[in-house]
C-alpha positions as CSV (number, residue, x, y, z in Angstrom):
1,X,-0.4,0.4,-25.3
2,X,-3.0,-2.3,-24.7
3,X,-0.4,-5.0,-25.3
4,X,1.9,-3.4,-22.7
5,X,-0.9,-3.3,-20.2
6,X,-1.7,-6.9,-20.8
7,X,1.9,-7.9,-20.4
8,X,2.1,-6.0,-17.2
9,X,-1.0,-7.7,-15.8
10,X,0.4,-11.1,-16.9
11,X,3.7,-10.4,-15.3
12,X,2.1,-9.3,-12.0
13,X,-0.1,-12.4,-12.1
14,X,2.8,-14.7,-12.7
15,X,4.8,-13.1,-9.9
16,X,1.8,-13.3,-7.6
17,X,1.5,-17.0,-8.4
18,X,5.2,-17.5,-7.5
19,X,4.6,-15.7,-4.2
20,X,1.6,-18.0,-3.3
21,X,3.7,-21.1,-4.2
22,X,6.7,-20.0,-2.2
23,X,4.5,-19.2,0.9
24,X,2.9,-22.6,0.6
25,X,6.4,-24.2,0.3
26,X,7.5,-22.3,3.5
27,X,4.5,-23.6,5.5
28,X,4.9,-27.1,4.0
29,X,8.5,-27.3,5.3
30,X,7.5,-25.8,8.7
31,X,9.7,-22.7,8.2
32,X,6.5,-20.7,8.8
33,X,3.8,-22.1,11.1
34,X,0.8,-21.0,13.1
35,X,3.1,-20.4,16.0
36,X,4.9,-17.8,13.9
37,X,1.8,-15.5,14.1
38,X,1.0,-16.4,17.8
39,X,4.5,-15.4,18.9
40,X,4.3,-12.1,17.1
41,X,1.3,-10.9,19.2
42,X,2.4,-12.1,22.6
43,X,2.7,-9.3,25.1
44,X,6.1,-10.4,26.2
45,X,7.4,-9.8,22.7
46,X,6.1,-6.2,22.3
47,X,9.4,-4.8,23.6
48,X,11.3,-6.7,20.9
49,X,9.0,-5.3,18.2
50,X,9.4,-1.8,19.7
51,X,13.2,-2.1,19.8
52,X,13.3,-3.3,16.3
53,X,11.1,-0.5,15.2
54,X,13.4,2.0,16.9
55,X,16.4,0.9,14.8
56,X,14.3,0.8,11.6
57,X,13.1,4.3,12.2
58,X,16.7,5.3,12.9
59,X,17.7,3.9,9.5
60,X,15.0,6.0,7.9
61,X,16.3,9.1,9.6
62,X,19.7,8.3,8.3
63,X,18.2,7.7,4.9
64,X,16.6,11.1,5.0
65,X,19.9,12.7,6.0
66,X,21.6,11.1,2.9
67,X,18.8,12.3,0.6
68,X,18.8,15.8,2.1
69,X,22.6,16.0,1.7
70,X,22.4,15.0,-2.0
71,X,19.6,17.5,-2.7
72,X,21.6,20.2,-0.9
73,X,24.6,19.5,-3.2
74,X,22.5,20.7,-6.2
75,X,21.0,23.6,-4.1
76,X,17.5,22.1,-4.2
77,X,15.2,24.1,-1.9
78,X,13.8,21.4,0.4
79,X,13.9,21.5,4.2
80,X,14.9,18.5,6.2
81,X,11.4,17.9,7.6
82,X,9.9,18.0,4.2
83,X,12.6,15.6,3.0
84,X,11.6,13.3,5.9
85,X,8.0,13.6,4.9
86,X,8.9,12.6,1.3
87,X,11.0,9.7,2.4
88,X,8.1,8.3,4.6
89,X,5.6,8.6,1.8
90,X,7.9,6.9,-0.6
91,X,8.6,4.2,1.9
92,X,4.9,3.6,2.4
93,X,4.4,2.9,-1.3
94,X,7.5,0.7,-1.5
95,X,6.7,-1.3,1.6
96,X,3.0,-1.4,2.3
97,X,1.6,-1.5,-1.3
98,X,4.6,-2.6,-3.4
99,X,4.1,-2.9,-7.2
100,X,1.3,-0.3,-7.2
101,X,3.1,3.1,-7.3
102,X,6.9,3.1,-6.8
103,X,8.2,5.2,-3.9
104,X,10.8,6.7,-6.3
105,X,8.1,7.8,-8.6
106,X,6.3,9.6,-5.8
107,X,9.5,11.4,-4.8
108,X,10.4,12.2,-8.4
109,X,6.9,13.7,-9.1
110,X,7.1,15.8,-5.9
111,X,10.6,17.1,-6.7
112,X,9.9,17.6,-10.4
113,X,7.2,20.2,-9.6
114,X,9.7,22.3,-7.7
115,X,12.6,22.2,-10.1
116,X,11.5,25.2,-12.2
117,X,13.7,25.5,-15.3
118,X,16.2,22.8,-14.1
119,X,14.1,19.8,-14.6
120,X,16.1,16.5,-14.6
121,X,18.5,17.3,-11.8
122,X,16.4,15.8,-9.0
123,X,15.9,12.6,-11.1
124,X,19.7,12.3,-11.1
125,X,19.8,12.7,-7.3
126,X,17.2,9.9,-6.9
127,X,19.3,7.6,-9.0
128,X,22.5,8.6,-7.1
129,X,20.7,8.0,-3.8
130,X,19.8,4.4,-5.0
131,X,23.4,3.9,-6.1
132,X,24.8,4.8,-2.7
133,X,22.4,2.4,-1.0
134,X,23.4,-0.4,-3.4
135,X,27.1,0.3,-2.9
136,X,26.8,0.1,0.8
137,X,24.8,-3.1,0.6
138,X,27.3,-4.6,-1.9
139,X,30.2,-3.6,0.4
140,X,28.7,-5.1,3.5
141,X,27.7,-8.3,1.5
142,X,31.3,-8.6,0.1
143,X,32.8,-8.3,3.6
144,X,30.2,-10.8,4.8
145,X,31.1,-13.3,2.0
146,X,34.8,-13.0,2.8
147,X,34.0,-13.7,6.5
148,X,31.8,-16.7,5.6
149,X,34.4,-18.2,3.3
150,X,37.0,-17.8,6.1
151,X,35.0,-19.9,8.5
152,X,35.7,-23.6,8.9
153,X,32.1,-24.5,9.8
154,X,30.9,-27.7,8.1
155,X,27.5,-26.3,7.3
156,X,28.9,-23.2,5.7
157,X,31.4,-25.2,3.6
158,X,28.5,-26.8,1.7
159,X,27.8,-23.3,0.3
160,X,31.4,-22.4,-0.4
161,X,31.1,-22.7,-4.2
162,X,28.0,-20.6,-4.3
163,X,29.5,-18.0,-2.0
164,X,32.6,-17.6,-4.2
165,X,30.4,-17.1,-7.3
166,X,28.3,-14.4,-5.5
167,X,31.5,-12.8,-4.2
168,X,32.9,-12.7,-7.7
169,X,29.8,-11.0,-9.0
170,X,29.7,-8.5,-6.2
171,X,33.4,-7.7,-6.5
172,X,33.0,-7.1,-10.3
173,X,30.0,-4.8,-9.7
174,X,32.0,-2.8,-7.1
175,X,35.0,-2.5,-9.4
176,X,32.7,-1.2,-12.2
177,X,31.2,1.3,-9.9
178,X,34.7,2.4,-8.8
179,X,35.7,3.0,-12.4
180,X,32.5,5.0,-13.0
181,X,33.2,7.2,-10.0
182,X,36.9,7.5,-10.9
183,X,36.4,8.5,-14.6
184,X,33.2,10.4,-13.8
185,X,35.2,13.0,-11.9
186,X,36.8,14.0,-15.2
187,X,35.0,17.3,-16.2
188,X,36.1,17.0,-19.8
189,X,34.6,13.5,-20.0
190,X,31.3,14.6,-18.4
191,X,31.0,17.5,-20.9
192,X,31.6,15.1,-23.9
193,X,29.0,12.6,-22.6
194,X,26.5,15.3,-21.9
195,X,26.9,16.7,-25.4
196,X,26.4,13.3,-26.9
197,X,23.3,12.7,-24.9
198,X,21.9,16.1,-25.9
199,X,22.7,15.4,-29.6
200,X,21.0,12.0,-29.5
201,X,17.9,12.7,-27.4
202,X,17.6,16.5,-28.0
203,X,16.5,17.0,-24.4
204,X,18.1,19.2,-21.9
205,X,16.6,17.1,-19.1
206,X,19.1,14.3,-19.8
207,X,22.0,16.7,-19.7
208,X,20.8,18.1,-16.3
209,X,20.4,14.5,-15.0
210,X,24.0,13.8,-16.0
211,X,25.1,17.1,-14.6
212,X,23.7,16.2,-11.1
213,X,25.8,13.0,-11.3
214,X,28.8,15.2,-12.0
215,X,28.1,17.5,-9.1
216,X,28.0,14.6,-6.6
217,X,31.0,12.7,-8.1
218,X,33.2,15.8,-8.1
219,X,32.4,16.6,-4.4
220,X,34.6,14.2,-2.4
221,X,33.0,15.3,0.9
222,X,29.5,14.5,-0.4
223,X,30.7,11.1,-1.7
224,X,32.3,10.1,1.6
225,X,29.4,11.3,3.8
226,X,26.8,9.7,1.6
227,X,28.6,6.4,1.6
228,X,29.2,6.5,5.4
229,X,25.5,7.3,5.9
230,X,24.6,4.4,3.6
231,X,26.7,2.0,5.7
232,X,25.0,3.2,8.9
233,X,21.6,2.7,7.2
234,X,22.5,-0.9,6.4
235,X,23.9,-1.6,9.9
236,X,20.9,0.0,11.6
237,X,18.6,-2.2,9.5
238,X,20.6,-5.3,10.4
239,X,20.3,-4.5,14.1
240,X,16.6,-4.0,13.6
241,X,16.4,-7.5,12.0
242,X,18.6,-9.4,14.4
243,X,16.8,-8.0,17.5
244,X,13.8,-10.0,16.4
245,X,15.7,-13.2,17.1
246,X,14.6,-12.7,20.7
247,X,11.2,-13.8,19.7
248,X,12.4,-17.2,18.7
249,X,13.4,-19.3,21.6
250,X,16.3,-21.3,20.2
251,X,20.1,-21.3,20.3
252,X,21.5,-19.1,17.6
253,X,25.0,-19.0,16.1
254,X,27.1,-16.0,17.0
255,X,25.7,-12.6,16.0
256,X,28.5,-11.8,13.6
257,X,27.8,-14.9,11.6
258,X,24.1,-14.2,11.5
259,X,24.7,-10.6,10.5
260,X,27.0,-11.8,7.7
261,X,24.5,-14.3,6.4
262,X,21.6,-11.9,6.7
263,X,23.5,-9.3,4.7
264,X,23.9,-11.8,1.9
265,X,20.2,-12.7,2.1
266,X,19.2,-9.0,1.8
267,X,21.4,-8.6,-1.2
268,X,20.0,-11.7,-3.0
269,X,16.4,-10.8,-2.1
270,X,16.5,-7.5,-3.9
271,X,15.9,-9.5,-7.1
272,X,12.2,-8.8,-7.9
273,X,10.8,-12.3,-8.1
274,X,7.5,-11.6,-6.4
275,X,5.4,-8.5,-5.6
276,X,7.3,-6.8,-2.8
277,X,9.4,-10.0,-2.7
278,X,6.7,-11.5,-0.4
279,X,7.7,-15.1,0.3
280,X,10.9,-14.8,-1.8
281,X,12.9,-13.0,0.9
282,X,11.7,-15.4,3.6
283,X,12.7,-18.4,1.4
284,X,16.2,-17.0,0.8
285,X,16.5,-16.4,4.6
286,X,15.3,-19.9,5.4
287,X,18.1,-21.4,3.3
288,X,20.7,-18.8,4.4
289,X,20.1,-19.2,8.1
290,X,19.9,-23.0,7.8
291,X,23.5,-22.8,6.5
292,X,24.6,-21.7,9.9
293,X,22.4,-24.2,11.8
294,X,19.2,-22.1,12.5
295,X,15.7,-22.8,11.2
296,X,14.4,-19.4,12.2
297,X,15.5,-17.5,9.1
298,X,12.1,-17.3,7.4
299,X,10.4,-16.5,10.7
300,X,12.7,-13.7,11.6
301,X,12.5,-12.1,8.2
302,X,8.7,-12.4,8.3
303,X,8.7,-10.5,11.6
304,X,11.0,-7.9,10.1
305,X,8.5,-7.5,7.2
306,X,5.8,-6.8,9.8
307,X,8.0,-4.2,11.5
308,X,8.8,-2.4,8.3
309,X,5.1,-2.3,7.3
310,X,4.0,-1.0,10.7
311,X,6.7,1.7,10.7
312,X,5.7,2.7,7.1
313,X,2.0,3.1,7.7
314,X,2.4,6.7,9.0
315,X,3.6,7.6,5.4
316,X,0.0,7.0,4.2
317,X,-1.3,9.7,6.6
318,X,1.4,12.1,5.2
319,X,0.4,11.2,1.7
320,X,-3.3,11.9,2.4
321,X,-2.4,15.3,4.0
322,X,-0.7,16.6,0.9
323,X,-2.2,19.8,-0.4
324,X,-4.0,19.8,-3.8
325,X,-1.0,21.3,-5.7
326,X,1.4,18.9,-4.1
327,X,-0.5,15.7,-4.6
328,X,1.5,12.9,-6.3
329,X,-0.2,11.0,-9.1
330,X,-2.8,8.6,-7.8
331,X,-2.9,6.3,-10.8
332,X,0.6,5.5,-12.1
333,X,2.6,2.5,-12.8
334,X,6.3,1.7,-12.7
């Protein structure tokens, strides 16, 4: 146990060191400057921050709708407003204090206490919720890569080889997910896998977790609605991001190209290189946007980080307002 704790501390320290180095590198190359912070607090730019926040909040409402829909599929007794409260608290832990307590852990703990004798189903829903989000991101990224590869732009052509590799990886993952959903609809196969898991682990919770997968996969309406909501979440987030381009006074490429490149940046930046991907996301954005002739990538993604943090702070108030018997764990680790 002590060794595990030491390893965790060393890993966090190493990632923090990478974050510091990356941020220094961004300032060293003038992708982030003092002007970046000055622009953010100009009165003339407040409407941009407000508009971006509006679309980010809209994405969170859509996210809540998807999570509520998935919970409803397993007849979990949670009202929409309580679901929204749970999403906001989880978002606070994921965005404002990343690496401390995971947002999914908070949601899982809250739901676990209300499952009664069906413990494990809500964990399956949390996983399925993440899968739908990832599928939507992969789908938009794949479409963006196809679009980028179809362009004749000289700057983009320099990244053609890398784009093809990423498209190949994304396409493979989408095909694998497609196979899982296709074969997962088979009730006989689900029963067999569930029996094997129960035999190996001797825990009903694993069977219930798998069963919640089956409930979602067998319900075509839930599958379609959840995927469409996931696409809308990603698109609303992209609008929130691209609106912040109004803060930077320079000529940008067309919006479709920026949206395509930004989608690829978001996909790559989910790799957990630094705590909360601080600096890492901005670095990928700097290179991605430079491929289409803009040096504002790091700056715009930094502004978006500020917007997401500001919009996630109310989640802390909801967390503190929890009743004693509802309080999530205060000292947990991923």
